[in-house]
N, CA, C, O and CB atoms as a CASP TS submission, in Angstrom:
PFRMAT TS
TARGET T0000
AUTHOR 0000-0000-0000
METHOD Language model
MODEL 1
PARENT N/A
ATOM      1  N   UNK     1      81.280 223.694  35.649  1.00  0.00           N
ATOM      2  CA  UNK     1      81.264 222.660  34.530  1.00  0.00           C
ATOM      3  C   UNK     1      82.795 222.587  33.643  1.00  0.00           C
ATOM      4  O   UNK     1      83.280 223.497  32.970  1.00  0.00           O
ATOM      5  CB  UNK     1      79.940 223.120  33.451  1.00  0.00           C
ATOM      6  N   UNK     2      83.416 221.089  33.900  1.00  0.00           N
ATOM      7  CA  UNK     2      84.552 221.010  33.284  1.00  0.00           C
ATOM      8  C   UNK     2      84.107 220.827  31.267  1.00  0.00           C
ATOM      9  O   UNK     2      83.003 220.522  30.815  1.00  0.00           O
ATOM     10  CB  UNK     2      85.411 219.570  34.166  1.00  0.00           C
ATOM     11  N   UNK     3      84.923 221.024  30.750  1.00  0.00           N
ATOM     12  CA  UNK     3      84.520 220.475  29.643  1.00  0.00           C
ATOM     13  C   UNK     3      85.300 220.227  28.609  1.00  0.00           C
ATOM     14  O   UNK     3      86.355 220.697  28.181  1.00  0.00           O
ATOM     15  CB  UNK     3      83.698 221.045  29.267  1.00  0.00           C
ATOM     16  N   UNK     4      84.235 219.014  28.150  1.00  0.00           N
ATOM     17  CA  UNK     4      84.572 217.536  28.477  1.00  0.00           C
ATOM     18  C   UNK     4      85.279 217.405  26.357  1.00  0.00           C
ATOM     19  O   UNK     4      84.883 217.880  25.292  1.00  0.00           O
ATOM     20  CB  UNK     4      82.530 216.215  29.227  1.00  0.00           C
ATOM     21  N   UNK     5      86.706 216.284  26.884  1.00  0.00           N
ATOM     22  CA  UNK     5      87.583 216.059  25.574  1.00  0.00           C
ATOM     23  C   UNK     5      87.236 215.420  24.698  1.00  0.00           C
ATOM     24  O   UNK     5      87.845 215.449  23.629  1.00  0.00           O
ATOM     25  CB  UNK     5      88.641 215.566  25.675  1.00  0.00           C
ATOM     26  N   UNK     6      86.157 214.656  24.894  1.00  0.00           N
ATOM     27  CA  UNK     6      85.288 213.840  24.158  1.00  0.00           C
ATOM     28  C   UNK     6      84.862 214.662  22.749  1.00  0.00           C
ATOM     29  O   UNK     6      84.996 214.113  21.656  1.00  0.00           O
ATOM     30  CB  UNK     6      84.002 213.464  25.121  1.00  0.00           C
ATOM     31  N   UNK     7      84.256 216.240  22.902  1.00  0.00           N
ATOM     32  CA  UNK     7      83.347 216.840  21.890  1.00  0.00           C
ATOM     33  C   UNK     7      84.586 218.102  21.999  1.00  0.00           C
ATOM     34  O   UNK     7      84.315 218.996  22.800  1.00  0.00           O
ATOM     35  CB  UNK     7      81.378 217.172  22.357  1.00  0.00           C
ATOM     36  N   UNK     8      85.883 218.222  21.266  1.00  0.00           N
ATOM     37  CA  UNK     8      86.749 219.028  21.305  1.00  0.00           C
ATOM     38  C   UNK     8      86.052 220.367  20.068  1.00  0.00           C
ATOM     39  O   UNK     8      85.150 220.272  19.236  1.00  0.00           O
ATOM     40  CB  UNK     8      88.228 218.153  20.994  1.00  0.00           C
ATOM     41  N   UNK     9      86.815 221.358  20.389  1.00  0.00           N
ATOM     42  CA  UNK     9      86.043 223.065  19.676  1.00  0.00           C
ATOM     43  C   UNK     9      87.135 222.328  18.179  1.00  0.00           C
ATOM     44  O   UNK     9      88.228 221.911  18.564  1.00  0.00           O
ATOM     45  CB  UNK     9      86.809 225.560  20.837  1.00  0.00           C
ATOM     46  N   UNK    10      86.941 222.226  17.067  1.00  0.00           N
ATOM     47  CA  UNK    10      87.850 222.071  15.809  1.00  0.00           C
ATOM     48  C   UNK    10      87.278 223.669  14.461  1.00  0.00           C
ATOM     49  O   UNK    10      86.207 224.161  14.106  1.00  0.00           O
ATOM     50  CB  UNK    10      87.383 219.986  15.029  1.00  0.00           C
ATOM     51  N   UNK    11      88.276 223.831  14.254  1.00  0.00           N
ATOM     52  CA  UNK    11      88.374 224.448  13.183  1.00  0.00           C
ATOM     53  C   UNK    11      88.474 223.849  11.656  1.00  0.00           C
ATOM     54  O   UNK    11      89.236 223.010  11.176  1.00  0.00           O
ATOM     55  CB  UNK    11      89.299 225.099  13.472  1.00  0.00           C
ATOM     56  N   UNK    12      87.461 224.571  11.116  1.00  0.00           N
ATOM     57  CA  UNK    12      87.307 224.017   9.388  1.00  0.00           C
ATOM     58  C   UNK    12      87.811 225.109   8.697  1.00  0.00           C
ATOM     59  O   UNK    12      87.329 226.241   8.737  1.00  0.00           O
ATOM     60  CB  UNK    12      85.624 223.681   8.714  1.00  0.00           C
ATOM     61  N   UNK    13      89.227 224.604   7.776  1.00  0.00           N
ATOM     62  CA  UNK    13      89.440 225.783   6.847  1.00  0.00           C
ATOM     63  C   UNK    13      89.211 225.192   5.162  1.00  0.00           C
ATOM     64  O   UNK    13      89.326 224.129   4.552  1.00  0.00           O
ATOM     65  CB  UNK    13      91.162 226.441   7.146  1.00  0.00           C
ATOM     66  N   UNK    14      88.824 226.596   4.888  1.00  0.00           N
ATOM     67  CA  UNK    14      88.576 225.952   2.997  1.00  0.00           C
ATOM     68  C   UNK    14      90.038 225.724   1.839  1.00  0.00           C
ATOM     69  O   UNK    14      91.101 226.296   1.596  1.00  0.00           O
ATOM     70  CB  UNK    14      87.461 227.490   1.967  1.00  0.00           C
ATOM     71  N   UNK    15      89.407 224.733   1.454  1.00  0.00           N
ATOM     72  CA  UNK    15      90.701 224.324   0.863  1.00  0.00           C
ATOM     73  C   UNK    15      90.548 224.983  -0.873  1.00  0.00           C
ATOM     74  O   UNK    15      90.897 224.297  -1.833  1.00  0.00           O
ATOM     75  CB  UNK    15      90.877 222.374   1.004  1.00  0.00           C
ATOM     76  N   UNK    16      90.159 225.942  -0.978  1.00  0.00           N
ATOM     77  CA  UNK    16      90.094 226.983  -1.752  1.00  0.00           C
ATOM     78  C   UNK    16      90.935 228.162  -1.732  1.00  0.00           C
ATOM     79  O   UNK    16      91.068 229.103  -2.515  1.00  0.00           O
ATOM     80  CB  UNK    16      89.059 227.315  -1.649  1.00  0.00           C
ATOM     81  N   UNK    17      91.508 227.835  -0.539  1.00  0.00           N
ATOM     82  CA  UNK    17      92.707 228.924  -0.241  1.00  0.00           C
ATOM     83  C   UNK    17      92.612 230.729  -0.209  1.00  0.00           C
ATOM     84  O   UNK    17      93.261 231.730  -0.512  1.00  0.00           O
ATOM     85  CB  UNK    17      93.733 228.606  -1.410  1.00  0.00           C
ATOM     86  N   UNK    18      91.076 230.217   0.496  1.00  0.00           N
ATOM     87  CA  UNK    18      90.952 231.511   0.573  1.00  0.00           C
ATOM     88  C   UNK    18      90.749 231.858   2.046  1.00  0.00           C
ATOM     89  O   UNK    18      90.167 232.892   2.375  1.00  0.00           O
ATOM     90  CB  UNK    18      89.896 231.962  -0.309  1.00  0.00           C
ATOM     91  N   UNK    19      91.211 231.025   2.887  1.00  0.00           N
ATOM     92  CA  UNK    19      91.639 231.439   4.745  1.00  0.00           C
ATOM     93  C   UNK    19      90.075 231.432   5.493  1.00  0.00           C
ATOM     94  O   UNK    19      90.082 231.701   6.694  1.00  0.00           O
ATOM     95  CB  UNK    19      92.539 233.559   5.021  1.00  0.00           C
ATOM     96  N   UNK    20      88.661 231.123   4.814  1.00  0.00           N
ATOM     97  CA  UNK    20      87.779 231.147   5.314  1.00  0.00           C
ATOM     98  C   UNK    20      87.720 230.148   6.424  1.00  0.00           C
ATOM     99  O   UNK    20      87.591 228.979   6.062  1.00  0.00           O
ATOM    100  CB  UNK    20      87.004 231.148   4.485  1.00  0.00           C
ATOM    101  N   UNK    21      87.782 230.356   7.544  1.00  0.00           N
ATOM    102  CA  UNK    21      87.142 229.244   8.479  1.00  0.00           C
ATOM    103  C   UNK    21      85.828 228.952   8.857  1.00  0.00           C
ATOM    104  O   UNK    21      85.015 229.845   8.619  1.00  0.00           O
ATOM    105  CB  UNK    21      87.575 229.346   9.548  1.00  0.00           C
ATOM    106  N   UNK    22      85.281 227.614   9.548  1.00  0.00           N
ATOM    107  CA  UNK    22      84.348 227.137  10.358  1.00  0.00           C
ATOM    108  C   UNK    22      84.605 227.220  11.848  1.00  0.00           C
ATOM    109  O   UNK    22      85.825 227.236  12.011  1.00  0.00           O
ATOM    110  CB  UNK    22      84.134 225.889   9.986  1.00  0.00           C
ATOM    111  N   UNK    23      84.049 227.272  12.844  1.00  0.00           N
ATOM    112  CA  UNK    23      83.953 226.721  13.972  1.00  0.00           C
ATOM    113  C   UNK    23      83.341 225.596  14.506  1.00  0.00           C
ATOM    114  O   UNK    23      82.182 225.936  14.744  1.00  0.00           O
ATOM    115  CB  UNK    23      83.663 227.389  14.458  1.00  0.00           C
ATOM    116  N   UNK    24      83.519 224.336  14.846  1.00  0.00           N
ATOM    117  CA  UNK    24      82.240 223.753  15.466  1.00  0.00           C
ATOM    118  C   UNK    24      82.710 222.458  16.718  1.00  0.00           C
ATOM    119  O   UNK    24      83.673 222.649  17.460  1.00  0.00           O
ATOM    120  CB  UNK    24      81.215 223.020  14.016  1.00  0.00           C
ATOM    121  N   UNK    25      82.247 221.751  16.755  1.00  0.00           N
ATOM    122  CA  UNK    25      82.842 220.749  17.707  1.00  0.00           C
ATOM    123  C   UNK    25      82.660 219.076  16.924  1.00  0.00           C
ATOM    124  O   UNK    25      82.017 219.004  15.877  1.00  0.00           O
ATOM    125  CB  UNK    25      81.895 220.915  19.357  1.00  0.00           C
ATOM    126  N   UNK    26      83.155 218.059  17.419  1.00  0.00           N
ATOM    127  CA  UNK    26      83.321 216.874  17.125  1.00  0.00           C
ATOM    128  C   UNK    26      83.022 216.006  17.674  1.00  0.00           C
ATOM    129  O   UNK    26      82.013 216.511  18.166  1.00  0.00           O
ATOM    130  CB  UNK    26      84.105 216.672  16.950  1.00  0.00           C
ATOM    131  N   UNK    27      83.031 215.064  18.043  1.00  0.00           N
ATOM    132  CA  UNK    27      82.288 214.100  18.478  1.00  0.00           C
ATOM    133  C   UNK    27      83.791 212.875  18.549  1.00  0.00           C
ATOM    134  O   UNK    27      83.863 211.712  18.150  1.00  0.00           O
ATOM    135  CB  UNK    27      80.782 213.804  17.311  1.00  0.00           C
ATOM    136  N   UNK    28      84.533 213.507  19.035  1.00  0.00           N
ATOM    137  CA  UNK    28      86.252 211.973  18.829  1.00  0.00           C
ATOM    138  C   UNK    28      85.682 210.376  18.725  1.00  0.00           C
ATOM    139  O   UNK    28      86.289 209.424  18.234  1.00  0.00           O
ATOM    140  CB  UNK    28      87.635 211.793  20.879  1.00  0.00           C
ATOM    141  N   UNK    29      84.655 210.376  19.191  1.00  0.00           N
ATOM    142  CA  UNK    29      84.502 209.333  19.269  1.00  0.00           C
ATOM    143  C   UNK    29      83.925 208.063  18.120  1.00  0.00           C
ATOM    144  O   UNK    29      83.982 206.850  17.920  1.00  0.00           O
ATOM    145  CB  UNK    29      83.972 209.556  20.173  1.00  0.00           C
ATOM    146  N   UNK    30      83.414 209.190  17.631  1.00  0.00           N
ATOM    147  CA  UNK    30      82.304 208.925  16.034  1.00  0.00           C
ATOM    148  C   UNK    30      83.560 209.300  14.744  1.00  0.00           C
ATOM    149  O   UNK    30      83.684 208.775  13.638  1.00  0.00           O
ATOM    150  CB  UNK    30      80.446 210.575  15.873  1.00  0.00           C
ATOM    151  N   UNK    31      84.270 210.252  15.302  1.00  0.00           N
ATOM    152  CA  UNK    31      84.906 210.830  13.885  1.00  0.00           C
ATOM    153  C   UNK    31      86.377 210.729  14.728  1.00  0.00           C
ATOM    154  O   UNK    31      86.562 211.679  15.489  1.00  0.00           O
ATOM    155  CB  UNK    31      84.271 212.739  13.158  1.00  0.00           C
ATOM    156  N   UNK    32      87.257 209.883  14.698  1.00  0.00           N
ATOM    157  CA  UNK    32      88.720 209.809  15.098  1.00  0.00           C
ATOM    158  C   UNK    32      89.431 210.380  14.325  1.00  0.00           C
ATOM    159  O   UNK    32      90.213 211.119  14.922  1.00  0.00           O
ATOM    160  CB  UNK    32      89.267 208.632  15.226  1.00  0.00           C
ATOM    161  N   UNK    33      89.596 210.404  12.707  1.00  0.00           N
ATOM    162  CA  UNK    33      90.167 211.001  11.832  1.00  0.00           C
ATOM    163  C   UNK    33      89.635 211.979  11.670  1.00  0.00           C
ATOM    164  O   UNK    33      88.534 212.147  12.195  1.00  0.00           O
ATOM    165  CB  UNK    33      90.337 210.487  10.911  1.00  0.00           C
ATOM    166  N   UNK    34      90.299 213.100  10.788  1.00  0.00           N
ATOM    167  CA  UNK    34      89.710 215.043  10.155  1.00  0.00           C
ATOM    168  C   UNK    34      89.027 215.035   9.421  1.00  0.00           C
ATOM    169  O   UNK    34      89.108 214.556   8.289  1.00  0.00           O
ATOM    170  CB  UNK    34      90.580 216.151   9.416  1.00  0.00           C
ATOM    171  N   UNK    35      88.184 215.583   9.932  1.00  0.00           N
ATOM    172  CA  UNK    35      86.847 215.936   9.388  1.00  0.00           C
ATOM    173  C   UNK    35      86.696 216.694   8.113  1.00  0.00           C
ATOM    174  O   UNK    35      87.225 217.796   7.968  1.00  0.00           O
ATOM    175  CB  UNK    35      86.192 216.671  10.326  1.00  0.00           C
ATOM    176  N   UNK    36      85.977 216.117   7.185  1.00  0.00           N
ATOM    177  CA  UNK    36      85.916 216.762   5.747  1.00  0.00           C
ATOM    178  C   UNK    36      84.374 216.918   5.647  1.00  0.00           C
ATOM    179  O   UNK    36      83.617 215.947   5.620  1.00  0.00           O
ATOM    180  CB  UNK    36      86.622 215.755   4.410  1.00  0.00           C
ATOM    181  N   UNK    37      83.941 218.278   5.589  1.00  0.00           N
ATOM    182  CA  UNK    37      82.515 218.868   5.532  1.00  0.00           C
ATOM    183  C   UNK    37      82.931 219.603   4.250  1.00  0.00           C
ATOM    184  O   UNK    37      84.045 220.040   3.962  1.00  0.00           O
ATOM    185  CB  UNK    37      81.895 219.885   6.948  1.00  0.00           C
ATOM    186  N   UNK    38      81.128 219.667   3.135  1.00  0.00           N
ATOM    187  CA  UNK    38      81.251 220.530   2.088  1.00  0.00           C
ATOM    188  C   UNK    38      79.994 221.797   2.333  1.00  0.00           C
ATOM    189  O   UNK    38      78.781 221.594   2.357  1.00  0.00           O
ATOM    190  CB  UNK    38      81.105 219.586   0.638  1.00  0.00           C
ATOM    191  N   UNK    39      80.801 223.313   2.523  1.00  0.00           N
ATOM    192  CA  UNK    39      80.264 224.087   3.040  1.00  0.00           C
ATOM    193  C   UNK    39      80.573 225.080   2.289  1.00  0.00           C
ATOM    194  O   UNK    39      81.105 224.934   1.189  1.00  0.00           O
ATOM    195  CB  UNK    39      80.429 224.130   4.189  1.00  0.00           C
ATOM    196  N   UNK    40      80.282 226.168   2.784  1.00  0.00           N
ATOM    197  CA  UNK    40      79.418 227.076   1.449  1.00  0.00           C
ATOM    198  C   UNK    40      80.761 228.540   1.809  1.00  0.00           C
ATOM    199  O   UNK    40      80.747 229.207   2.844  1.00  0.00           O
ATOM    200  CB  UNK    40      76.873 227.664   1.943  1.00  0.00           C
ATOM    201  N   UNK    41      81.791 228.721   0.653  1.00  0.00           N
ATOM    202  CA  UNK    41      82.671 229.639   1.169  1.00  0.00           C
ATOM    203  C   UNK    41      82.107 230.775   0.495  1.00  0.00           C
ATOM    204  O   UNK    41      81.804 230.719  -0.697  1.00  0.00           O
ATOM    205  CB  UNK    41      84.179 229.371   0.941  1.00  0.00           C
ATOM    206  N   UNK    42      81.915 232.037   1.360  1.00  0.00           N
ATOM    207  CA  UNK    42      81.321 233.220   1.159  1.00  0.00           C
ATOM    208  C   UNK    42      82.621 233.943   0.246  1.00  0.00           C
ATOM    209  O   UNK    42      82.447 234.485  -0.846  1.00  0.00           O
ATOM    210  CB  UNK    42      80.826 233.970   2.684  1.00  0.00           C
ATOM    211  N   UNK    43      83.449 233.868   0.683  1.00  0.00           N
ATOM    212  CA  UNK    43      84.844 234.381  -0.433  1.00  0.00           C
ATOM    213  C   UNK    43      85.085 233.917  -1.853  1.00  0.00           C
ATOM    214  O   UNK    43      85.424 234.588  -2.828  1.00  0.00           O
ATOM    215  CB  UNK    43      86.234 233.926   0.151  1.00  0.00           C
ATOM    216  N   UNK    44      84.839 232.630  -1.757  1.00  0.00           N
ATOM    217  CA  UNK    44      84.921 232.301  -3.124  1.00  0.00           C
ATOM    218  C   UNK    44      83.525 232.029  -4.249  1.00  0.00           C
ATOM    219  O   UNK    44      83.489 231.640  -5.417  1.00  0.00           O
ATOM    220  CB  UNK    44      85.723 231.094  -3.011  1.00  0.00           C
ATOM    221  N   UNK    45      82.653 232.360  -3.458  1.00  0.00           N
ATOM    222  CA  UNK    45      80.929 232.814  -3.239  1.00  0.00           C
ATOM    223  C   UNK    45      80.555 231.015  -4.164  1.00  0.00           C
ATOM    224  O   UNK    45      80.240 230.973  -5.354  1.00  0.00           O
ATOM    225  CB  UNK    45      80.167 235.021  -4.522  1.00  0.00           C
ATOM    226  N   UNK    46      80.724 229.458  -3.081  1.00  0.00           N
ATOM    227  CA  UNK    46      80.671 228.563  -3.817  1.00  0.00           C
ATOM    228  C   UNK    46      80.388 227.741  -2.800  1.00  0.00           C
ATOM    229  O   UNK    46      80.690 227.991  -1.633  1.00  0.00           O
ATOM    230  CB  UNK    46      81.676 228.347  -4.662  1.00  0.00           C
ATOM    231  N   UNK    47      79.911 226.916  -3.108  1.00  0.00           N
ATOM    232  CA  UNK    47      79.928 225.051  -1.542  1.00  0.00           C
ATOM    233  C   UNK    47      81.539 224.342  -2.152  1.00  0.00           C
ATOM    234  O   UNK    47      81.826 223.847  -3.242  1.00  0.00           O
ATOM    235  CB  UNK    47      77.757 222.898  -2.067  1.00  0.00           C
ATOM    236  N   UNK    48      82.140 224.510  -1.232  1.00  0.00           N
ATOM    237  CA  UNK    48      83.725 223.725  -1.212  1.00  0.00           C
ATOM    238  C   UNK    48      84.230 222.705  -0.218  1.00  0.00           C
ATOM    239  O   UNK    48      83.271 222.467   0.517  1.00  0.00           O
ATOM    240  CB  UNK    48      84.795 224.744  -1.027  1.00  0.00           C
ATOM    241  N   UNK    49      84.990 222.182   0.057  1.00  0.00           N
ATOM    242  CA  UNK    49      85.269 221.332   0.901  1.00  0.00           C
ATOM    243  C   UNK    49      86.282 222.199   2.201  1.00  0.00           C
ATOM    244  O   UNK    49      87.131 223.087   2.132  1.00  0.00           O
ATOM    245  CB  UNK    49      85.950 220.093   0.036  1.00  0.00           C
ATOM    246  N   UNK    50      85.692 221.435   3.315  1.00  0.00           N
ATOM    247  CA  UNK    50      86.371 222.140   4.351  1.00  0.00           C
ATOM    248  C   UNK    50      87.232 221.257   4.777  1.00  0.00           C
ATOM    249  O   UNK    50      86.631 220.189   4.658  1.00  0.00           O
ATOM    250  CB  UNK    50      85.583 222.666   5.412  1.00  0.00           C
ATOM    251  N   UNK    51      88.250 221.048   5.193  1.00  0.00           N
ATOM    252  CA  UNK    51      88.999 219.873   6.516  1.00  0.00           C
ATOM    253  C   UNK    51      89.130 220.883   7.738  1.00  0.00           C
ATOM    254  O   UNK    51      89.026 222.092   7.944  1.00  0.00           O
ATOM    255  CB  UNK    51      90.969 219.093   6.075  1.00  0.00           C
ATOM    256  N   UNK    52      89.445 219.592   8.507  1.00  0.00           N
ATOM    257  CA  UNK    52      90.038 220.331   9.934  1.00  0.00           C
ATOM    258  C   UNK    52      91.264 220.610  10.156  1.00  0.00           C
ATOM    259  O   UNK    52      92.196 219.991   9.643  1.00  0.00           O
ATOM    260  CB  UNK    52      89.847 219.658  11.056  1.00  0.00           C
ATOM    261  N   UNK    53      91.356 221.330  10.747  1.00  0.00           N
ATOM    262  CA  UNK    53      92.852 221.983  10.894  1.00  0.00           C
ATOM    263  C   UNK    53      92.929 221.754  12.744  1.00  0.00           C
ATOM    264  O   UNK    53      91.966 221.803  13.510  1.00  0.00           O
ATOM    265  CB  UNK    53      92.937 224.084  10.206  1.00  0.00           C
ATOM    266  N   UNK    54      94.100 221.551  13.035  1.00  0.00           N
ATOM    267  CA  UNK    54      94.868 221.233  14.137  1.00  0.00           C
ATOM    268  C   UNK    54      95.474 222.415  14.461  1.00  0.00           C
ATOM    269  O   UNK    54      96.242 222.471  15.421  1.00  0.00           O
ATOM    270  CB  UNK    54      95.796 220.171  13.947  1.00  0.00           C
TER
END
């Protein structure tokens, strides 16, 4: 089974500058631009914005 590039694996990096990342998949058809999610950063110990990095 080949991996479909419609759902690529992306890294979400914290905007706090802590260097913490989450790894997830996204649907490129529904979200063509970079993803921004509010998630918990355990280094900063609070919820912050995580931006997709390429």
